[in-house]
PyMOL commands that place a pseudoatom at each C-alpha (Angstrom):
pseudoatom trace, name=CA, resn=MET, resi=1, chain=A, elem=C, hetatm=0, pos=[89.851, 123.048, 202.951]
pseudoatom trace, name=CA, resn=ASP, resi=2, chain=A, elem=C, hetatm=0, pos=[89.168, 126.763, 202.513]
pseudoatom trace, name=CA, resn=PHE, resi=3, chain=A, elem=C, hetatm=0, pos=[87.278, 127.019, 199.207]
pseudoatom trace, name=CA, resn=THR, resi=4, chain=A, elem=C, hetatm=0, pos=[87.034, 130.790, 199.455]
pseudoatom trace, name=CA, resn=PHE, resi=5, chain=A, elem=C, hetatm=0, pos=[90.815, 131.030, 199.541]
pseudoatom trace, name=CA, resn=ILE, resi=6, chain=A, elem=C, hetatm=0, pos=[91.103, 128.534, 196.671]
pseudoatom trace, name=CA, resn=ALA, resi=7, chain=A, elem=C, hetatm=0, pos=[88.695, 130.597, 194.567]
pseudoatom trace, name=CA, resn=SER, resi=8, chain=A, elem=C, hetatm=0, pos=[90.595, 133.835, 195.206]
pseudoatom trace, name=CA, resn=THR, resi=9, chain=A, elem=C, hetatm=0, pos=[93.898, 132.064, 194.514]
pseudoatom trace, name=CA, resn=MET, resi=10, chain=A, elem=C, hetatm=0, pos=[92.574, 130.686, 191.237]
pseudoatom trace, name=CA, resn=VAL, resi=11, chain=A, elem=C, hetatm=0, pos=[91.519, 134.168, 190.143]
pseudoatom trace, name=CA, resn=THR, resi=12, chain=A, elem=C, hetatm=0, pos=[94.972, 135.537, 190.977]
pseudoatom trace, name=CA, resn=LEU, resi=13, chain=A, elem=C, hetatm=0, pos=[96.766, 132.744, 189.117]
pseudoatom trace, name=CA, resn=LEU, resi=14, chain=A, elem=C, hetatm=0, pos=[94.506, 133.051, 186.078]
pseudoatom trace, name=CA, resn=LYS, resi=15, chain=A, elem=C, hetatm=0, pos=[95.706, 136.637, 185.693]
pseudoatom trace, name=CA, resn=ALA, resi=16, chain=A, elem=C, hetatm=0, pos=[99.204, 135.216, 185.099]
pseudoatom trace, name=CA, resn=VAL, resi=17, chain=A, elem=C, hetatm=0, pos=[98.044, 132.803, 182.381]
pseudoatom trace, name=CA, resn=PRO, resi=18, chain=A, elem=C, hetatm=0, pos=[98.547, 135.350, 179.532]
pseudoatom trace, name=CA, resn=THR, resi=19, chain=A, elem=C, hetatm=0, pos=[102.207, 135.697, 180.548]
pseudoatom trace, name=CA, resn=THR, resi=20, chain=A, elem=C, hetatm=0, pos=[102.589, 131.909, 180.512]
pseudoatom trace, name=CA, resn=LEU, resi=21, chain=A, elem=C, hetatm=0, pos=[100.943, 131.670, 177.094]
pseudoatom trace, name=CA, resn=ILE, resi=22, chain=A, elem=C, hetatm=0, pos=[103.130, 134.432, 175.647]
pseudoatom trace, name=CA, resn=LEU, resi=23, chain=A, elem=C, hetatm=0, pos=[106.250, 132.741, 177.017]
pseudoatom trace, name=CA, resn=PHE, resi=24, chain=A, elem=C, hetatm=0, pos=[105.116, 129.378, 175.667]
pseudoatom trace, name=CA, resn=SER, resi=25, chain=A, elem=C, hetatm=0, pos=[104.074, 130.665, 172.219]
pseudoatom trace, name=CA, resn=LEU, resi=26, chain=A, elem=C, hetatm=0, pos=[107.238, 132.675, 171.588]
pseudoatom trace, name=CA, resn=SER, resi=27, chain=A, elem=C, hetatm=0, pos=[109.416, 129.757, 172.698]
pseudoatom trace, name=CA, resn=ILE, resi=28, chain=A, elem=C, hetatm=0, pos=[107.623, 127.219, 170.501]
pseudoatom trace, name=CA, resn=VAL, resi=29, chain=A, elem=C, hetatm=0, pos=[107.594, 129.423, 167.386]
pseudoatom trace, name=CA, resn=SER, resi=30, chain=A, elem=C, hetatm=0, pos=[111.202, 130.610, 167.631]
pseudoatom trace, name=CA, resn=GLY, resi=31, chain=A, elem=C, hetatm=0, pos=[112.402, 127.160, 168.701]
pseudoatom trace, name=CA, resn=GLY, resi=32, chain=A, elem=C, hetatm=0, pos=[110.566, 125.543, 165.801]
pseudoatom trace, name=CA, resn=LEU, resi=33, chain=A, elem=C, hetatm=0, pos=[112.122, 127.918, 163.277]
pseudoatom trace, name=CA, resn=LEU, resi=34, chain=A, elem=C, hetatm=0, pos=[115.570, 127.330, 164.734]
pseudoatom trace, name=CA, resn=ALA, resi=35, chain=A, elem=C, hetatm=0, pos=[114.939, 123.575, 164.644]
pseudoatom trace, name=CA, resn=LEU, resi=36, chain=A, elem=C, hetatm=0, pos=[114.281, 123.771, 160.893]
pseudoatom trace, name=CA, resn=VAL, resi=37, chain=A, elem=C, hetatm=0, pos=[117.678, 125.421, 160.425]
pseudoatom trace, name=CA, resn=ILE, resi=38, chain=A, elem=C, hetatm=0, pos=[119.351, 122.762, 162.585]
pseudoatom trace, name=CA, resn=VAL, resi=39, chain=A, elem=C, hetatm=0, pos=[117.638, 119.981, 160.612]
pseudoatom trace, name=CA, resn=TRP, resi=40, chain=A, elem=C, hetatm=0, pos=[118.788, 121.527, 157.350]
pseudoatom trace, name=CA, resn=MET, resi=41, chain=A, elem=C, hetatm=0, pos=[122.352, 121.673, 158.649]
pseudoatom trace, name=CA, resn=ARG, resi=42, chain=A, elem=C, hetatm=0, pos=[122.093, 118.122, 160.011]
pseudoatom trace, name=CA, resn=THR, resi=43, chain=A, elem=C, hetatm=0, pos=[120.920, 116.694, 156.670]
pseudoatom trace, name=CA, resn=SER, resi=44, chain=A, elem=C, hetatm=0, pos=[122.845, 119.011, 154.325]
pseudoatom trace, name=CA, resn=GLY, resi=45, chain=A, elem=C, hetatm=0, pos=[125.690, 116.579, 153.666]
pseudoatom trace, name=CA, resn=ASN, resi=46, chain=A, elem=C, hetatm=0, pos=[128.209, 119.261, 154.607]
pseudoatom trace, name=CA, resn=LYS, resi=47, chain=A, elem=C, hetatm=0, pos=[130.484, 117.823, 157.304]
pseudoatom trace, name=CA, resn=VAL, resi=48, chain=A, elem=C, hetatm=0, pos=[131.080, 121.173, 159.016]
pseudoatom trace, name=CA, resn=LEU, resi=49, chain=A, elem=C, hetatm=0, pos=[127.387, 122.092, 159.191]
pseudoatom trace, name=CA, resn=SER, resi=50, chain=A, elem=C, hetatm=0, pos=[126.382, 118.569, 160.162]
pseudoatom trace, name=CA, resn=SER, resi=51, chain=A, elem=C, hetatm=0, pos=[128.997, 118.439, 162.930]
pseudoatom trace, name=CA, resn=PHE, resi=52, chain=A, elem=C, hetatm=0, pos=[127.834, 121.793, 164.284]
pseudoatom trace, name=CA, resn=ALA, resi=53, chain=A, elem=C, hetatm=0, pos=[124.214, 120.589, 164.289]
pseudoatom trace, name=CA, resn=LYS, resi=54, chain=A, elem=C, hetatm=0, pos=[125.181, 117.361, 166.059]
pseudoatom trace, name=CA, resn=GLY, resi=55, chain=A, elem=C, hetatm=0, pos=[127.108, 119.332, 168.677]
pseudoatom trace, name=CA, resn=TYR, resi=56, chain=A, elem=C, hetatm=0, pos=[124.222, 121.743, 169.190]
pseudoatom trace, name=CA, resn=ILE, resi=57, chain=A, elem=C, hetatm=0, pos=[121.746, 118.898, 169.664]
pseudoatom trace, name=CA, resn=PHE, resi=58, chain=A, elem=C, hetatm=0, pos=[124.084, 117.094, 172.059]
pseudoatom trace, name=CA, resn=VAL, resi=59, chain=A, elem=C, hetatm=0, pos=[124.653, 120.167, 174.214]
pseudoatom trace, name=CA, resn=PHE, resi=60, chain=A, elem=C, hetatm=0, pos=[121.029, 121.263, 174.550]
pseudoatom trace, name=CA, resn=ARG, resi=61, chain=A, elem=C, hetatm=0, pos=[119.635, 117.746, 174.944]
pseudoatom trace, name=CA, resn=GLY, resi=62, chain=A, elem=C, hetatm=0, pos=[122.388, 116.658, 177.305]
pseudoatom trace, name=CA, resn=SER, resi=63, chain=A, elem=C, hetatm=0, pos=[122.339, 119.514, 179.813]
pseudoatom trace, name=CA, resn=PRO, resi=64, chain=A, elem=C, hetatm=0, pos=[119.514, 120.530, 182.188]
pseudoatom trace, name=CA, resn=LEU, resi=65, chain=A, elem=C, hetatm=0, pos=[117.212, 123.303, 181.007]
pseudoatom trace, name=CA, resn=LEU, resi=66, chain=A, elem=C, hetatm=0, pos=[117.491, 125.033, 184.378]
pseudoatom trace, name=CA, resn=ILE, resi=67, chain=A, elem=C, hetatm=0, pos=[121.261, 125.381, 184.000]
pseudoatom trace, name=CA, resn=GLN, resi=68, chain=A, elem=C, hetatm=0, pos=[120.839, 126.651, 180.443]
pseudoatom trace, name=CA, resn=MET, resi=69, chain=A, elem=C, hetatm=0, pos=[118.387, 129.272, 181.682]
pseudoatom trace, name=CA, resn=PHE, resi=70, chain=A, elem=C, hetatm=0, pos=[120.737, 130.404, 184.453]
pseudoatom trace, name=CA, resn=LEU, resi=71, chain=A, elem=C, hetatm=0, pos=[123.629, 130.624, 181.986]
pseudoatom trace, name=CA, resn=VAL, resi=72, chain=A, elem=C, hetatm=0, pos=[121.574, 132.821, 179.656]
pseudoatom trace, name=CA, resn=PHE, resi=73, chain=A, elem=C, hetatm=0, pos=[120.132, 135.008, 182.410]
pseudoatom trace, name=CA, resn=TYR, resi=74, chain=A, elem=C, hetatm=0, pos=[123.237, 135.429, 184.555]
pseudoatom trace, name=CA, resn=GLY, resi=75, chain=A, elem=C, hetatm=0, pos=[126.025, 134.561, 182.128]
pseudoatom trace, name=CA, resn=LEU, resi=76, chain=A, elem=C, hetatm=0, pos=[125.486, 136.714, 179.048]
pseudoatom trace, name=CA, resn=GLY, resi=77, chain=A, elem=C, hetatm=0, pos=[126.116, 139.911, 181.019]
pseudoatom trace, name=CA, resn=GLN, resi=78, chain=A, elem=C, hetatm=0, pos=[129.611, 138.647, 181.848]
pseudoatom trace, name=CA, resn=PHE, resi=79, chain=A, elem=C, hetatm=0, pos=[130.720, 139.267, 178.254]
pseudoatom trace, name=CA, resn=GLY, resi=80, chain=A, elem=C, hetatm=0, pos=[131.529, 142.879, 177.456]
pseudoatom trace, name=CA, resn=VAL, resi=81, chain=A, elem=C, hetatm=0, pos=[130.834, 142.382, 173.758]
pseudoatom trace, name=CA, resn=ILE, resi=82, chain=A, elem=C, hetatm=0, pos=[127.223, 141.602, 174.694]
pseudoatom trace, name=CA, resn=ARG, resi=83, chain=A, elem=C, hetatm=0, pos=[126.830, 143.982, 177.630]
pseudoatom trace, name=CA, resn=TYR, resi=84, chain=A, elem=C, hetatm=0, pos=[127.895, 146.969, 175.538]
pseudoatom trace, name=CA, resn=SER, resi=85, chain=A, elem=C, hetatm=0, pos=[126.116, 145.968, 172.355]
pseudoatom trace, name=CA, resn=PHE, resi=86, chain=A, elem=C, hetatm=0, pos=[122.699, 146.997, 171.021]
pseudoatom trace, name=CA, resn=LEU, resi=87, chain=A, elem=C, hetatm=0, pos=[121.366, 143.598, 172.163]
pseudoatom trace, name=CA, resn=TRP, resi=88, chain=A, elem=C, hetatm=0, pos=[121.883, 144.232, 175.866]
pseudoatom trace, name=CA, resn=PRO, resi=89, chain=A, elem=C, hetatm=0, pos=[118.672, 146.278, 176.466]
pseudoatom trace, name=CA, resn=PHE, resi=90, chain=A, elem=C, hetatm=0, pos=[116.778, 143.195, 175.278]
pseudoatom trace, name=CA, resn=LEU, resi=91, chain=A, elem=C, hetatm=0, pos=[118.934, 140.453, 176.789]
pseudoatom trace, name=CA, resn=ARG, resi=92, chain=A, elem=C, hetatm=0, pos=[118.815, 141.945, 180.271]
pseudoatom trace, name=CA, resn=GLU, resi=93, chain=A, elem=C, hetatm=0, pos=[115.031, 141.472, 180.330]
pseudoatom trace, name=CA, resn=PRO, resi=94, chain=A, elem=C, hetatm=0, pos=[113.958, 138.294, 182.204]
pseudoatom trace, name=CA, resn=MET, resi=95, chain=A, elem=C, hetatm=0, pos=[111.231, 137.474, 179.677]
pseudoatom trace, name=CA, resn=VAL, resi=96, chain=A, elem=C, hetatm=0, pos=[113.650, 137.648, 176.740]
pseudoatom trace, name=CA, resn=CYS, resi=97, chain=A, elem=C, hetatm=0, pos=[116.173, 135.451, 178.549]
pseudoatom trace, name=CA, resn=ALA, resi=98, chain=A, elem=C, hetatm=0, pos=[113.482, 132.924, 179.439]
pseudoatom trace, name=CA, resn=VAL, resi=99, chain=A, elem=C, hetatm=0, pos=[112.182, 132.776, 175.853]
pseudoatom trace, name=CA, resn=LEU, resi=100, chain=A, elem=C, hetatm=0, pos=[115.717, 132.497, 174.487]
pseudoatom trace, name=CA, resn=SER, resi=101, chain=A, elem=C, hetatm=0, pos=[116.707, 129.643, 176.791]
pseudoatom trace, name=CA, resn=LEU, resi=102, chain=A, elem=C, hetatm=0, pos=[113.453, 127.744, 176.227]
pseudoatom trace, name=CA, resn=ALA, resi=103, chain=A, elem=C, hetatm=0, pos=[113.703, 128.206, 172.465]
pseudoatom trace, name=CA, resn=LEU, resi=104, chain=A, elem=C, hetatm=0, pos=[117.324, 127.067, 172.306]
pseudoatom trace, name=CA, resn=CYS, resi=105, chain=A, elem=C, hetatm=0, pos=[116.496, 123.990, 174.351]
pseudoatom trace, name=CA, resn=THR, resi=106, chain=A, elem=C, hetatm=0, pos=[113.376, 122.937, 172.466]
pseudoatom trace, name=CA, resn=ALA, resi=107, chain=A, elem=C, hetatm=0, pos=[115.144, 123.490, 169.133]
pseudoatom trace, name=CA, resn=GLY, resi=108, chain=A, elem=C, hetatm=0, pos=[117.549, 120.678, 169.978]
pseudoatom trace, name=CA, resn=TYR, resi=109, chain=A, elem=C, hetatm=0, pos=[114.749, 118.222, 170.739]
pseudoatom trace, name=CA, resn=THR, resi=110, chain=A, elem=C, hetatm=0, pos=[112.506, 119.392, 167.903]
pseudoatom trace, name=CA, resn=ALA, resi=111, chain=A, elem=C, hetatm=0, pos=[115.306, 119.109, 165.358]
pseudoatom trace, name=CA, resn=GLU, resi=112, chain=A, elem=C, hetatm=0, pos=[115.741, 115.423, 166.170]
pseudoatom trace, name=CA, resn=ILE, resi=113, chain=A, elem=C, hetatm=0, pos=[111.973, 114.881, 166.048]
pseudoatom trace, name=CA, resn=PHE, resi=114, chain=A, elem=C, hetatm=0, pos=[111.764, 116.521, 162.622]
pseudoatom trace, name=CA, resn=ARG, resi=115, chain=A, elem=C, hetatm=0, pos=[114.780, 114.579, 161.385]
pseudoatom trace, name=CA, resn=GLY, resi=116, chain=A, elem=C, hetatm=0, pos=[113.080, 111.370, 162.458]
pseudoatom trace, name=CA, resn=GLY, resi=117, chain=A, elem=C, hetatm=0, pos=[109.994, 112.414, 160.513]
pseudoatom trace, name=CA, resn=ILE, resi=118, chain=A, elem=C, hetatm=0, pos=[112.071, 113.074, 157.410]
pseudoatom trace, name=CA, resn=ARG, resi=119, chain=A, elem=C, hetatm=0, pos=[113.775, 109.684, 157.656]
pseudoatom trace, name=CA, resn=ALA, resi=120, chain=A, elem=C, hetatm=0, pos=[110.352, 108.047, 157.896]
pseudoatom trace, name=CA, resn=VAL, resi=121, chain=A, elem=C, hetatm=0, pos=[109.402, 109.307, 154.425]
pseudoatom trace, name=CA, resn=SER, resi=122, chain=A, elem=C, hetatm=0, pos=[109.566, 106.436, 151.942]
pseudoatom trace, name=CA, resn=PRO, resi=123, chain=A, elem=C, hetatm=0, pos=[112.217, 106.878, 149.196]
pseudoatom trace, name=CA, resn=LYS, resi=124, chain=A, elem=C, hetatm=0, pos=[109.640, 105.526, 146.740]
pseudoatom trace, name=CA, resn=GLU, resi=125, chain=A, elem=C, hetatm=0, pos=[107.396, 108.540, 147.373]
pseudoatom trace, name=CA, resn=ILE, resi=126, chain=A, elem=C, hetatm=0, pos=[110.284, 110.899, 146.666]
pseudoatom trace, name=CA, resn=GLU, resi=127, chain=A, elem=C, hetatm=0, pos=[111.202, 108.986, 143.520]
pseudoatom trace, name=CA, resn=ALA, resi=128, chain=A, elem=C, hetatm=0, pos=[107.586, 109.080, 142.354]
pseudoatom trace, name=CA, resn=ALA, resi=129, chain=A, elem=C, hetatm=0, pos=[107.471, 112.852, 142.853]
pseudoatom trace, name=CA, resn=ARG, resi=130, chain=A, elem=C, hetatm=0, pos=[110.713, 113.313, 140.914]
pseudoatom trace, name=CA, resn=SER, resi=131, chain=A, elem=C, hetatm=0, pos=[109.402, 111.110, 138.099]
pseudoatom trace, name=CA, resn=ILE, resi=132, chain=A, elem=C, hetatm=0, pos=[106.607, 113.618, 137.435]
pseudoatom trace, name=CA, resn=GLY, resi=133, chain=A, elem=C, hetatm=0, pos=[108.984, 116.581, 137.461]
pseudoatom trace, name=CA, resn=MET, resi=134, chain=A, elem=C, hetatm=0, pos=[108.959, 117.721, 141.100]
pseudoatom trace, name=CA, resn=SER, resi=135, chain=A, elem=C, hetatm=0, pos=[112.252, 118.921, 142.498]
pseudoatom trace, name=CA, resn=GLY, resi=136, chain=A, elem=C, hetatm=0, pos=[113.741, 121.371, 144.969]
pseudoatom trace, name=CA, resn=PHE, resi=137, chain=A, elem=C, hetatm=0, pos=[111.328, 123.490, 146.987]
pseudoatom trace, name=CA, resn=LEU, resi=138, chain=A, elem=C, hetatm=0, pos=[108.232, 122.070, 145.274]
pseudoatom trace, name=CA, resn=LEU, resi=139, chain=A, elem=C, hetatm=0, pos=[109.228, 118.546, 146.293]
pseudoatom trace, name=CA, resn=VAL, resi=140, chain=A, elem=C, hetatm=0, pos=[109.782, 119.665, 149.873]
pseudoatom trace, name=CA, resn=ARG, resi=141, chain=A, elem=C, hetatm=0, pos=[106.521, 121.638, 150.047]
pseudoatom trace, name=CA, resn=ARG, resi=142, chain=A, elem=C, hetatm=0, pos=[104.226, 119.094, 148.393]
pseudoatom trace, name=CA, resn=ILE, resi=143, chain=A, elem=C, hetatm=0, pos=[105.728, 115.749, 149.435]
pseudoatom trace, name=CA, resn=LEU, resi=144, chain=A, elem=C, hetatm=0, pos=[108.571, 115.761, 151.957]
pseudoatom trace, name=CA, resn=ALA, resi=145, chain=A, elem=C, hetatm=0, pos=[107.355, 118.346, 154.498]
pseudoatom trace, name=CA, resn=PRO, resi=146, chain=A, elem=C, hetatm=0, pos=[103.699, 117.193, 154.818]
pseudoatom trace, name=CA, resn=ILE, resi=147, chain=A, elem=C, hetatm=0, pos=[104.583, 113.497, 155.139]
pseudoatom trace, name=CA, resn=ALA, resi=148, chain=A, elem=C, hetatm=0, pos=[107.486, 114.137, 157.522]
pseudoatom trace, name=CA, resn=PHE, resi=149, chain=A, elem=C, hetatm=0, pos=[105.330, 116.400, 159.690]
pseudoatom trace, name=CA, resn=ARG, resi=150, chain=A, elem=C, hetatm=0, pos=[102.612, 113.749, 159.943]
pseudoatom trace, name=CA, resn=HIS, resi=151, chain=A, elem=C, hetatm=0, pos=[105.167, 111.194, 161.101]
pseudoatom trace, name=CA, resn=ALA, resi=152, chain=A, elem=C, hetatm=0, pos=[106.729, 113.654, 163.579]
pseudoatom trace, name=CA, resn=LEU, resi=153, chain=A, elem=C, hetatm=0, pos=[103.460, 114.986, 164.990]
pseudoatom trace, name=CA, resn=PRO, resi=154, chain=A, elem=C, hetatm=0, pos=[102.936, 112.464, 167.859]
pseudoatom trace, name=CA, resn=ALA, resi=155, chain=A, elem=C, hetatm=0, pos=[106.442, 113.020, 169.233]
pseudoatom trace, name=CA, resn=TYR, resi=156, chain=A, elem=C, hetatm=0, pos=[106.245, 116.768, 168.574]
pseudoatom trace, name=CA, resn=SER, resi=157, chain=A, elem=C, hetatm=0, pos=[102.973, 117.042, 170.518]
pseudoatom trace, name=CA, resn=THR, resi=158, chain=A, elem=C, hetatm=0, pos=[104.765, 115.512, 173.514]
pseudoatom trace, name=CA, resn=GLU, resi=159, chain=A, elem=C, hetatm=0, pos=[107.560, 118.067, 173.173]
pseudoatom trace, name=CA, resn=ILE, resi=160, chain=A, elem=C, hetatm=0, pos=[105.015, 120.898, 173.094]
pseudoatom trace, name=CA, resn=VAL, resi=161, chain=A, elem=C, hetatm=0, pos=[103.400, 119.661, 176.310]
pseudoatom trace, name=CA, resn=LEU, resi=162, chain=A, elem=C, hetatm=0, pos=[106.828, 119.414, 177.938]
pseudoatom trace, name=CA, resn=MET, resi=163, chain=A, elem=C, hetatm=0, pos=[107.542, 122.993, 176.904]
pseudoatom trace, name=CA, resn=MET, resi=164, chain=A, elem=C, hetatm=0, pos=[104.325, 124.192, 178.505]
pseudoatom trace, name=CA, resn=LYS, resi=165, chain=A, elem=C, hetatm=0, pos=[105.424, 122.574, 181.764]
pseudoatom trace, name=CA, resn=SER, resi=166, chain=A, elem=C, hetatm=0, pos=[108.965, 123.922, 181.336]
pseudoatom trace, name=CA, resn=THR, resi=167, chain=A, elem=C, hetatm=0, pos=[107.662, 127.514, 181.362]
pseudoatom trace, name=CA, resn=ALA, resi=168, chain=A, elem=C, hetatm=0, pos=[107.387, 127.050, 185.140]
pseudoatom trace, name=CA, resn=LEU, resi=169, chain=A, elem=C, hetatm=0, pos=[111.182, 127.342, 185.325]
pseudoatom trace, name=CA, resn=ALA, resi=170, chain=A, elem=C, hetatm=0, pos=[110.945, 130.954, 184.143]
pseudoatom trace, name=CA, resn=SER, resi=171, chain=A, elem=C, hetatm=0, pos=[109.819, 131.882, 187.643]
pseudoatom trace, name=CA, resn=LEU, resi=172, chain=A, elem=C, hetatm=0, pos=[113.406, 131.264, 188.779]
pseudoatom trace, name=CA, resn=VAL, resi=173, chain=A, elem=C, hetatm=0, pos=[114.594, 134.169, 186.615]
pseudoatom trace, name=CA, resn=THR, resi=174, chain=A, elem=C, hetatm=0, pos=[111.853, 136.506, 187.923]
pseudoatom trace, name=CA, resn=VAL, resi=175, chain=A, elem=C, hetatm=0, pos=[109.273, 136.029, 185.160]
pseudoatom trace, name=CA, resn=TRP, resi=176, chain=A, elem=C, hetatm=0, pos=[105.918, 136.225, 186.915]
pseudoatom trace, name=CA, resn=GLU, resi=177, chain=A, elem=C, hetatm=0, pos=[104.015, 133.507, 185.089]
pseudoatom trace, name=CA, resn=VAL, resi=178, chain=A, elem=C, hetatm=0, pos=[101.666, 131.047, 186.840]
pseudoatom trace, name=CA, resn=THR, resi=179, chain=A, elem=C, hetatm=0, pos=[104.330, 129.285, 188.918]
pseudoatom trace, name=CA, resn=GLY, resi=180, chain=A, elem=C, hetatm=0, pos=[106.064, 132.538, 189.807]
pseudoatom trace, name=CA, resn=VAL, resi=181, chain=A, elem=C, hetatm=0, pos=[102.842, 134.084, 191.044]
pseudoatom trace, name=CA, resn=ALA, resi=182, chain=A, elem=C, hetatm=0, pos=[102.068, 130.868, 192.934]
pseudoatom trace, name=CA, resn=GLN, resi=183, chain=A, elem=C, hetatm=0, pos=[105.415, 131.006, 194.724]
pseudoatom trace, name=CA, resn=ARG, resi=184, chain=A, elem=C, hetatm=0, pos=[104.831, 134.645, 195.610]
pseudoatom trace, name=CA, resn=LEU, resi=185, chain=A, elem=C, hetatm=0, pos=[101.411, 133.777, 197.059]
pseudoatom trace, name=CA, resn=ILE, resi=186, chain=A, elem=C, hetatm=0, pos=[102.946, 130.979, 199.126]
pseudoatom trace, name=CA, resn=SER, resi=187, chain=A, elem=C, hetatm=0, pos=[105.551, 133.361, 200.550]
pseudoatom trace, name=CA, resn=GLN, resi=188, chain=A, elem=C, hetatm=0, pos=[102.690, 135.657, 201.616]
pseudoatom trace, name=CA, resn=THR, resi=189, chain=A, elem=C, hetatm=0, pos=[100.164, 133.094, 202.884]
pseudoatom trace, name=CA, resn=TYR, resi=190, chain=A, elem=C, hetatm=0, pos=[102.266, 129.981, 203.707]
pseudoatom trace, name=CA, resn=ARG, resi=191, chain=A, elem=C, hetatm=0, pos=[99.499, 127.846, 202.189]
pseudoatom trace, name=CA, resn=THR, resi=192, chain=A, elem=C, hetatm=0, pos=[101.461, 125.613, 199.840]
pseudoatom trace, name=CA, resn=MET, resi=193, chain=A, elem=C, hetatm=0, pos=[98.883, 122.901, 199.232]
pseudoatom trace, name=CA, resn=GLU, resi=194, chain=A, elem=C, hetatm=0, pos=[96.028, 125.093, 198.059]
pseudoatom trace, name=CA, resn=VAL, resi=195, chain=A, elem=C, hetatm=0, pos=[98.166, 127.381, 195.910]
pseudoatom trace, name=CA, resn=PHE, resi=196, chain=A, elem=C, hetatm=0, pos=[100.054, 124.633, 194.084]
pseudoatom trace, name=CA, resn=LEU, resi=197, chain=A, elem=C, hetatm=0, pos=[96.824, 122.671, 193.657]
pseudoatom trace, name=CA, resn=CYS, resi=198, chain=A, elem=C, hetatm=0, pos=[95.329, 125.644, 191.796]
pseudoatom trace, name=CA, resn=ALA, resi=199, chain=A, elem=C, hetatm=0, pos=[98.488, 125.990, 189.694]
pseudoatom trace, name=CA, resn=ALA, resi=200, chain=A, elem=C, hetatm=0, pos=[98.430, 122.277, 188.841]
pseudoatom trace, name=CA, resn=ILE, resi=201, chain=A, elem=C, hetatm=0, pos=[94.795, 122.521, 187.703]
pseudoatom trace, name=CA, resn=ILE, resi=202, chain=A, elem=C, hetatm=0, pos=[95.656, 125.435, 185.407]
pseudoatom trace, name=CA, resn=TYR, resi=203, chain=A, elem=C, hetatm=0, pos=[98.545, 123.539, 183.808]
pseudoatom trace, name=CA, resn=LEU, resi=204, chain=A, elem=C, hetatm=0, pos=[96.368, 120.439, 183.411]
pseudoatom trace, name=CA, resn=VAL, resi=205, chain=A, elem=C, hetatm=0, pos=[93.686, 122.441, 181.604]
pseudoatom trace, name=CA, resn=LEU, resi=206, chain=A, elem=C, hetatm=0, pos=[96.227, 124.163, 179.339]
pseudoatom trace, name=CA, resn=ASN, resi=207, chain=A, elem=C, hetatm=0, pos=[97.885, 120.861, 178.437]
pseudoatom trace, name=CA, resn=PHE, resi=208, chain=A, elem=C, hetatm=0, pos=[94.499, 119.231, 177.838]
pseudoatom trace, name=CA, resn=ILE, resi=209, chain=A, elem=C, hetatm=0, pos=[93.640, 121.988, 175.351]
pseudoatom trace, name=CA, resn=ILE, resi=210, chain=A, elem=C, hetatm=0, pos=[97.017, 121.584, 173.636]
pseudoatom trace, name=CA, resn=LEU, resi=211, chain=A, elem=C, hetatm=0, pos=[96.635, 117.803, 173.356]
pseudoatom trace, name=CA, resn=GLN, resi=212, chain=A, elem=C, hetatm=0, pos=[93.127, 118.129, 171.971]
pseudoatom trace, name=CA, resn=GLY, resi=213, chain=A, elem=C, hetatm=0, pos=[94.345, 120.637, 169.412]
pseudoatom trace, name=CA, resn=MET, resi=214, chain=A, elem=C, hetatm=0, pos=[97.225, 118.405, 168.344]
pseudoatom trace, name=CA, resn=ALA, resi=215, chain=A, elem=C, hetatm=0, pos=[94.881, 115.391, 168.135]
pseudoatom trace, name=CA, resn=LEU, resi=216, chain=A, elem=C, hetatm=0, pos=[92.523, 117.400, 165.915]
pseudoatom trace, name=CA, resn=LEU, resi=217, chain=A, elem=C, hetatm=0, pos=[95.441, 118.438, 163.704]
pseudoatom trace, name=CA, resn=GLU, resi=218, chain=A, elem=C, hetatm=0, pos=[96.633, 114.834, 163.414]
pseudoatom trace, name=CA, resn=TYR, resi=219, chain=A, elem=C, hetatm=0, pos=[93.083, 113.756, 162.555]
pseudoatom trace, name=CA, resn=SER, resi=220, chain=A, elem=C, hetatm=0, pos=[92.783, 116.386, 159.822]
pseudoatom trace, name=CA, resn=LEU, resi=221, chain=A, elem=C, hetatm=0, pos=[96.148, 115.426, 158.312]
pseudoatom trace, name=CA, resn=SER, resi=222, chain=A, elem=C, hetatm=0, pos=[95.241, 111.745, 158.029]
pseudoatom trace, name=CA, resn=ARG, resi=223, chain=A, elem=C, hetatm=0, pos=[92.051, 112.023, 155.985]
pseudoatom trace, name=CA, resn=HIS, resi=224, chain=A, elem=C, hetatm=0, pos=[93.586, 110.070, 153.109]
pseudoatom trace, name=CA, resn=ARG, resi=225, chain=A, elem=C, hetatm=0, pos=[94.214, 107.102, 155.392]
pseudoatom trace, name=CA, resn=ARG, resi=226, chain=A, elem=C, hetatm=0, pos=[90.558, 107.019, 156.481]
pseudoatom trace, name=CA, resn=ALA, resi=227, chain=A, elem=C, hetatm=0, pos=[89.313, 107.352, 152.917]
pseudoatom trace, name=CA, resn=ILE, resi=228, chain=A, elem=C, hetatm=0, pos=[90.940, 104.086, 151.760]
pseudoatom trace, name=CA, resn=PRO, resi=229, chain=A, elem=C, hetatm=0, pos=[88.979, 101.705, 154.057]
pseudoatom trace, name=CA, resn=GLN, resi=230, chain=A, elem=C, hetatm=0, pos=[85.744, 103.558, 153.254]
pseudoatom trace, name=CA, resn=ALA, resi=231, chain=A, elem=C, hetatm=0, pos=[86.397, 103.174, 149.542]
pseudoatom trace, name=CA, resn=LEU, resi=232, chain=A, elem=C, hetatm=0, pos=[87.030, 99.443, 149.982]
pseudoatom trace, name=CA, resn=LYS, resi=233, chain=A, elem=C, hetatm=0, pos=[83.737, 99.022, 151.858]
pseudoatom trace, name=CA, resn=ALA, resi=234, chain=A, elem=C, hetatm=0, pos=[81.874, 100.776, 149.067]
for i in range(1, 234): cmd.bond("trace and resi %d" % i, "trace and resi %d" % (i + 1))
show_as sticks, trace
zoom trace
């Protein structure tokens, strides 16, 4: 194995990591915000909003992300109302299309994860909060959201890791992130094994960092659960 080539390949791929991180961060943030809207619609009690949310979740969870990305990248330009609108200078950019398709997809999964977290909140905790005068936004901010997020965090961390790996699909719509640069190197050198090995190592390191960060967040959010056994020992 040519370690000199592997070292030079790793340096080249590392230069594409910022693009991957930007793509990942924008997709997670915008997808998370959209997921909150979908969850609100899903749990609003309004049949029209709830039906729309159910349909949205079904479509984006039931169809392949690759097809969704192709439809956004190649399909939006087919509509004159979009092609001649003020949005077109943005939507014709590969990065914007990749972020949009990733965000729309992860919003469907994240919405169901968040809804599961909300359903895991005990009704007794909500009743206790209402008995001391909490209601509306205060109840959501102090009781419902923190508890639901703690319950949803393990599944949500898995979704975040999947999104990091899904950024590799952006190379198919000419976004030169790690996988895109790797494919370009292979077309130039015909050395598939070494190049993809370097790319795999980069993704493994990025996902390891993400998982460690999510584990630290979960640990910090469960301090009250660790305090109870310690108090009993004392």
